[in-house]
Each structure stands twice: as C-alpha cells, then as structure tokens.
C-alpha positions in Angstrom: 8.8 -11.8 -14.5 5.8 -11.7 -12.3 7.3 -14.0 -9.7 10.2 -11.6 -9.2 7.8 -8.7 -8.7 5.7 -10.7 -6.2 8.9 -11.7 -4.2 10.0 -8.1 -4.0 6.6 -6.8 -3.1 6.8 -6.7 0.7 5.0 -4.4 3.1 7.6 -1.6 3.2 7.2 1.0 5.9 10.5 2.9 6.0 11.5 5.1 3.1 14.4 7.3 1.8 13.3 11.0 2.0 15.6 12.1 -0.8 13.8 10.1 -3.5 10.6 11.9 -4.6 7.8 10.3 -6.6 6.5 12.3 -9.5 2.8 12.8 -10.0 3.2 11.3 -13.4 4.4 8.1 -11.8 1.5 8.0 -9.4 -0.9 8.5 -12.3 0.8 5.6 -14.2 0.4 3.4 -11.1 -3.3 4.2 -10.7 -3.8 3.5 -14.4 -2.7 -0.1 -13.7 -5.5 -0.2 -11.1 -8.0 1.3 -13.6 -7.1 -1.5 -16.0 -7.5 -4.2 -13.4 -10.6 -6.3 -12.8 -13.7 -4.8 -11.0 -16.8 -6.5 -9.6 -19.5 -6.4 -12.3 -17.2 -4.0 -14.1 -18.8 -1.2 -12.0 -15.4 0.6 -11.6 -16.5 2.3 -8.4 -13.1 3.2 -7.1 -11.7 6.7 -7.1 -8.2 7.9 -6.0 -6.5 10.7 -4.2 -2.8 11.1 -5.1 -0.3 12.9 -3.0 3.4 13.7 -3.4 3.2 17.1 -1.7 5.2 17.2 1.6 2.5 19.1 3.5 -0.4 16.9 2.3 1.8 13.9 2.9 2.4 15.0 6.5 -1.4 15.4 7.0 -2.0 11.9 5.7 0.9 10.4 7.7 -0.6 11.8 10.9 -3.9 10.0 10.2 -2.6 6.5 9.6 -1.0 3.9 11.9 1.9 1.8 10.8 3.5 -1.2 12.4 7.0 -0.4 13.7 6.1 3.3 14.1 8.5 4.8 11.6 9.1 8.5 12.2 8.8 11.5 9.8 12.4 10.9 8.8 11.4 7.6 7.2 7.9 8.6 6.1 6.4 7.7 2.7 7.1 10.2 -0.1 3.8 9.6 -1.8 0.3 8.3 -1.1 -2.6 6.8 -3.0 -5.9 6.9 -1.1 -8.3 4.4 -2.5 -11.9 5.5 -2.2 -15.2 3.8 -2.9 -17.8 5.9 -4.7 -21.1 5.1 -3.1 -23.1 6.7 -5.9 -21.8 3.9 -8.1 -22.0 1.0 -5.7 -22.6 0.3 -2.0 -20.4 -2.7 -1.9 -16.8 -2.7 -3.1 -16.0 -6.4 -2.4 -12.3 -6.9 -3.0 -11.9 -4.3 -5.8 -9.7 -2.1 -3.6 -7.5 -5.1 -2.8 -7.1 -5.9 -6.5 -6.4 -2.3 -7.3 -3.9 -1.9 -4.4 -2.0 -5.0 -5.5 -1.8 -3.8 -9.1 -0.4 -0.4 -7.8 2.1 -2.0 -5.5 3.4 -4.4 -8.2 3.7 -1.5 -10.5 5.6 0.4 -7.8 8.1 -2.5 -7.5 8.6 -2.4 -11.3 9.5 1.3 -10.9 12.1 0.6 -8.2 9.7 1.7 -5.4 7.9 0.0 -2.7 4.9 0.4 -0.5 2.3 -1.0 1.9 -1.5 -1.2 2.2 -2.7 0.6 5.3 -6.1 -0.2 6.8 -5.6 1.5 10.1 -6.8 5.0 9.1 -8.5 7.7 11.0 -11.1 7.9 8.3 -13.3 10.6 9.7 -10.4 13.0 10.5 -8.7 12.4 7.2 -12.0 12.8 5.3 -12.5 16.2 6.9 -8.9 17.3 6.5 -8.8 16.5 2.8 -12.4 17.7 2.2 -13.4 14.4 0.7 -17.0 14.5 -0.6 -19.4 12.4 1.5 -20.2 10.0 -1.3 -16.5 8.8 -1.3 -15.5 6.3 1.4 -11.9 5.7 2.3 -11.2 2.0 1.8 -7.3 1.9 1.9 -4.3 4.1 2.0 -1.3 3.0 0.1 2.1 4.4 1.2 4.9 4.6 -1.4 8.5 5.5 -1.6 12.0 4.3 -2.2 12.4 1.5 0.5 15.1 1.7 3.2 14.5 -2.0 4.0 15.7 -5.1 2.2 13.2 -8.0 2.5 14.1 -11.6 2.8 11.6 -14.5 2.7 12.1 -17.0 5.5 11.0 -20.5 4.9 11.1 -21.3 8.6 7.5 -20.4 9.6 6.5 -21.4 13.1 3.0 -21.0 14.6 3.0 -17.9 16.8 5.9 -16.3 15.0 4.3 -15.0 11.9 5.4 -11.3 12.3 8.2 -10.1 10.3 11.2 -8.4 11.9 14.1 -6.1 11.0 17.6 -7.1 12.0 20.5 -4.8 12.8 21.5 -4.5 9.1 18.0 -3.3 8.1 17.0 -6.6 6.6 13.3 -7.4 7.0 12.8 -11.1 7.6 9.3 -12.3 6.4 8.4 -15.8 7.5 6.1 -17.7 5.1 4.3 -21.0 5.4 5.3 -23.7 2.9 3.3 -24.4 -0.2 2.4 -27.8 1.1 1.1 -26.3 4.3 -1.4 -24.1 2.5 -2.8 -26.5 -0.1 -5.5 -28.6 1.6 -6.9 -30.6 -1.3 
C-alpha cells in the first residue's frame, strides 16, 4: 500500500556496504521517474547512474550529508538527476517528482535513500565529464539502510531535526495533520 511506502521512505544516510545495488535495479527505479509527471510533458530530465565503487567514491566526495557518515556507511549507488537545458530552461518541480518516484520504488525494493541538494556541482560536473547542457539538479543516494526510522508525533517548534538514538533508531518528529491543514 502507498501509505506503507511513504511511512518507510525516510531520509536514509547510513548504509550497509555488503549489499550492492545492481544496475538493472537502478534502471528500473529511473523508469519509474520516466513514467511520472513532467511539466508540459517536456521530459527534460536525464540521469547518471552509479553502482561502481570508484565512481561512487568520487560522487560521495562531492556531496554533503547531515550527520557526516563515513565511507564505511556510504551509499552503494547513486542517481544524479540532471536538467537538459536544450529541452527546457526551467525544471520546476520535475526533479522532485522524479526523485520521490525513485525513492518510493527503492523502498519497495527493500532499499532506502535520500535526496541531496548540497552538491559541489562544478567539481562533480568536471569529474564526471557531464556535458555543459546538462545541469545537476539533485543527487539521490541509495543503499540498504542501517537505520530504522520511527515517526514521532511529538513535534515541538525548534526541534524539527531528526535524531538517531543509541540503538540506531532514527526518530523523525512530524507535525500533526490538524496543525498543517489551515482551511
């Protein structure tokens, strides 16, 4: 059920290194993005896939993750979402829609991930020899999560950040439904 996938879809940042993700799985996940909605149906997004340890290390060194996981907990795969400026100059929320489709598909596959916006775009573009008409919009990190998320219903202003306890459980505070519906 979709609700179960949404509840399991947290921002995972720590992964088991002994669970590789096959290229076929990455292609299957990107196909979900391809089938998702796109502004004016322009379909201006392109993707770089990586499950290669050397390429992964290069990507990992060009992103910033909250909690600063080390190489021993690094993602085992990446999907870099690019905007093709020869198709459109504005990507609106297409990359967010695509990313959510990929991450929900990852959960269904027993994996997890996170959208990363803190990217050294120029350095990564050069390192991966990305053509100039392709703009890095988001990097998705993927792997078999080491964390177990728990939704907390005790949201308090000023305490919105999630935290990991001594057992590796990630506590994620959420506002109540009544607090977010205004009309």
